[in-house]
LOGUKE-533324 format. One record per residue (C-alpha): residue number from 1; x, y, z. Coordinates in pm, whole numbers, plus 50000, padded with zeros to 5 digits. Last residue first. Layout:
# LOGUKE-533324
+------+-------+-------+-------+
| resi |     X |     Y |     Z |
+------+-------+-------+-------+
|  NUM |     X |     Y |     Z |
...
+------+-------+-------+-------+
# end
This chain:
# LOGUKE-533324
+------+-------+-------+-------+
| resi |     X |     Y |     Z |
+------+-------+-------+-------+
|  168 | 73860 | 84256 | 66095 |
|  167 | 73707 | 84600 | 66149 |
|  166 | 73425 | 84441 | 66345 |
|  165 | 73679 | 84252 | 66557 |
|  164 | 73866 | 84576 | 66629 |
|  163 | 73537 | 84733 | 66739 |
|  162 | 73476 | 84437 | 66973 |
|  161 | 73827 | 84458 | 67117 |
|  160 | 73788 | 84830 | 67186 |
|  159 | 73452 | 84766 | 67351 |
|  158 | 73606 | 84502 | 67575 |
|  157 | 73891 | 84740 | 67658 |
|  156 | 73634 | 84990 | 67780 |
|  155 | 73520 | 85340 | 67683 |
|  154 | 73429 | 85360 | 67314 |
|  153 | 73209 | 85666 | 67262 |
|  152 | 73476 | 85935 | 67301 |
|  151 | 73389 | 86271 | 67150 |
|  150 | 73692 | 86488 | 67070 |
|  149 | 73631 | 86558 | 66702 |
|  148 | 73864 | 86270 | 66603 |
|  147 | 73661 | 86041 | 66827 |
|  146 | 73348 | 86149 | 66645 |
|  145 | 73506 | 86065 | 66313 |
|  144 | 73623 | 85723 | 66431 |
|  143 | 73291 | 85623 | 66588 |
|  142 | 73116 | 85760 | 66278 |
|  141 | 73322 | 85544 | 66044 |
|  140 | 73267 | 85234 | 66257 |
|  139 | 72891 | 85293 | 66268 |
|  138 | 72887 | 85349 | 65890 |
|  137 | 73074 | 85024 | 65839 |
|  136 | 72806 | 84840 | 66037 |
|  135 | 72535 | 84997 | 65820 |
|  134 | 72729 | 84922 | 65500 |
|  133 | 72770 | 84558 | 65605 |
|  132 | 72397 | 84507 | 65585 |
|  131 | 72374 | 84129 | 65610 |
|  130 | 72063 | 84126 | 65824 |
|  129 | 71795 | 83993 | 65592 |
|  128 | 71477 | 83917 | 65785 |
|  127 | 71309 | 83620 | 65945 |
|  126 | 71607 | 83381 | 65953 |
|  125 | 71798 | 83561 | 66226 |
|  124 | 71493 | 83626 | 66438 |
|  123 | 71333 | 83969 | 66457 |
|  122 | 71345 | 84262 | 66699 |
|  121 | 71708 | 84245 | 66807 |
|  120 | 71758 | 84390 | 67158 |
|  119 | 71847 | 84753 | 67227 |
|  118 | 71584 | 84765 | 67500 |
|  117 | 71398 | 85091 | 67431 |
|  116 | 71446 | 85129 | 67055 |
|  115 | 71409 | 84759 | 66981 |
|  114 | 71682 | 84685 | 66733 |
|  113 | 71753 | 84702 | 66364 |
|  112 | 72038 | 84595 | 66136 |
|  111 | 72111 | 84265 | 66308 |
|  110 | 72472 | 84157 | 66298 |
|  109 | 72571 | 83873 | 66069 |
|  108 | 72569 | 83502 | 66155 |
|  107 | 72257 | 83419 | 65953 |
|  106 | 72425 | 83602 | 65662 |
|  105 | 72686 | 83324 | 65653 |
|  104 | 73045 | 83445 | 65614 |
|  103 | 73126 | 83120 | 65800 |
|  102 | 73454 | 83190 | 65978 |
|  101 | 73437 | 83566 | 66051 |
|  100 | 73060 | 83529 | 66081 |
|   99 | 73100 | 83299 | 66380 |
|   98 | 73299 | 83561 | 66573 |
|   97 | 73042 | 83825 | 66480 |
|   96 | 72762 | 83596 | 66594 |
|   95 | 72927 | 83549 | 66933 |
|   94 | 72960 | 83927 | 66961 |
|   93 | 72583 | 83965 | 66934 |
|   92 | 72528 | 84156 | 67258 |
|   91 | 72813 | 84378 | 67136 |
|   90 | 72591 | 84510 | 66857 |
|   89 | 72326 | 84641 | 67094 |
|   88 | 72596 | 84789 | 67320 |
|   87 | 72764 | 84965 | 67027 |
|   86 | 72434 | 85104 | 66904 |
|   85 | 72354 | 85239 | 67250 |
|   84 | 72708 | 85379 | 67283 |
|   83 | 72658 | 85567 | 66957 |
|   82 | 72322 | 85698 | 67076 |
|   81 | 72452 | 85811 | 67416 |
|   80 | 72760 | 85974 | 67259 |
|   79 | 72543 | 86180 | 67025 |
|   78 | 72308 | 86286 | 67305 |
|   77 | 72617 | 86384 | 67507 |
|   76 | 72743 | 86596 | 67215 |
|   75 | 72410 | 86773 | 67189 |
|   74 | 72392 | 86857 | 67559 |
|   73 | 72759 | 86959 | 67578 |
|   72 | 72726 | 87195 | 67281 |
|   71 | 72408 | 87343 | 67426 |
|   70 | 72584 | 87424 | 67752 |
|   69 | 72920 | 87527 | 67599 |
|   68 | 72811 | 87803 | 67361 |
|   67 | 73152 | 87923 | 67235 |
|   66 | 73050 | 87957 | 66870 |
|   65 | 73274 | 87663 | 66770 |
|   64 | 73112 | 87445 | 67038 |
|   63 | 72765 | 87546 | 66916 |
|   62 | 72862 | 87448 | 66561 |
|   61 | 73008 | 87120 | 66685 |
|   60 | 72685 | 87043 | 66872 |
|   59 | 72489 | 87126 | 66557 |
|   58 | 72701 | 86878 | 66363 |
|   57 | 72651 | 86609 | 66630 |
|   56 | 72274 | 86652 | 66634 |
|   55 | 72253 | 86642 | 66254 |
|   54 | 72480 | 86335 | 66246 |
|   53 | 72248 | 86172 | 66501 |
|   52 | 71989 | 86115 | 66231 |
|   51 | 72233 | 85952 | 65988 |
|   50 | 72363 | 85714 | 66253 |
|   49 | 72018 | 85623 | 66377 |
|   48 | 71880 | 85569 | 66028 |
|   47 | 72167 | 85330 | 65943 |
|   46 | 72126 | 85124 | 66259 |
|   45 | 71747 | 85098 | 66241 |
|   44 | 71581 | 85162 | 66577 |
|   43 | 71231 | 85015 | 66589 |
|   42 | 70920 | 85233 | 66602 |
|   41 | 70828 | 85146 | 66243 |
|   40 | 70575 | 84878 | 66328 |
|   39 | 70434 | 84736 | 66008 |
|   38 | 70236 | 84774 | 65688 |
|   37 | 69903 | 84804 | 65869 |
|   36 | 70055 | 85100 | 66047 |
|   35 | 70254 | 85177 | 66361 |
|   34 | 70415 | 85515 | 66315 |
|   33 | 70655 | 85687 | 66556 |
|   32 | 70932 | 85662 | 66302 |
|   31 | 71279 | 85515 | 66263 |
|   30 | 71293 | 85507 | 66642 |
|   29 | 71603 | 85663 | 66797 |
|   28 | 71848 | 85489 | 67028 |
|   27 | 71992 | 85641 | 67346 |
|   26 | 71938 | 85309 | 67521 |
|   25 | 71749 | 85411 | 67835 |
|   24 | 71644 | 85772 | 67771 |
|   23 | 71524 | 85667 | 67425 |
|   22 | 71568 | 85952 | 67179 |
|   21 | 71234 | 86077 | 67045 |
|   20 | 71254 | 86424 | 67198 |
|   19 | 71605 | 86456 | 67053 |
|   18 | 71513 | 86402 | 66688 |
|   17 | 71225 | 86604 | 66540 |
|   16 | 71147 | 86851 | 66817 |
|   15 | 71501 | 86895 | 66951 |
|   14 | 71642 | 86911 | 66601 |
|   13 | 71392 | 87182 | 66505 |
|   12 | 71448 | 87386 | 66823 |
|   11 | 71826 | 87351 | 66785 |
|   10 | 71809 | 87468 | 66423 |
|    9 | 71630 | 87786 | 66535 |
|    8 | 71887 | 87835 | 66813 |
|    7 | 72175 | 87792 | 66568 |
|    6 | 72016 | 88043 | 66329 |
|    5 | 71964 | 88292 | 66611 |
|    4 | 72328 | 88253 | 66717 |
|    3 | 72445 | 88313 | 66359 |
|    2 | 72243 | 88636 | 66341 |
|    1 | 71956 | 88652 | 66095 |
+------+-------+-------+-------+
# end
């Protein structure tokens, strides 16, 4: 199989499994399309979103390295849209982040899942454990790695300040 054929086959799979499910509004991905007796899994979990978009980003880099600009641009823009969606969802809770720096109370930590189409938290602070520092750290790591690859997801001074606060 030629490298271009392999990339196109991977593109079809990623498009079917990931990209078709990406919210056109927020850029977020649902954890699943299932709503069962055990719960609604259509919410966007931070960790799942970052891991899922890694496949999209990697394929975009492969297309870029092969000289295929159109597919590369499409995949990279989908990656930026998701990362910006996560950033916007988190920024809506900047007051909690400021409180958390003083209290270290899990009730003041960022939510770990959001409504896929609105980016808003889906449960109250006391209804579900949110202190998932690894998920927030993963977002920061991916923002840095994607920036190093040439993708810019942080655009405004307010976003820069928020990311610096998360690092703090």
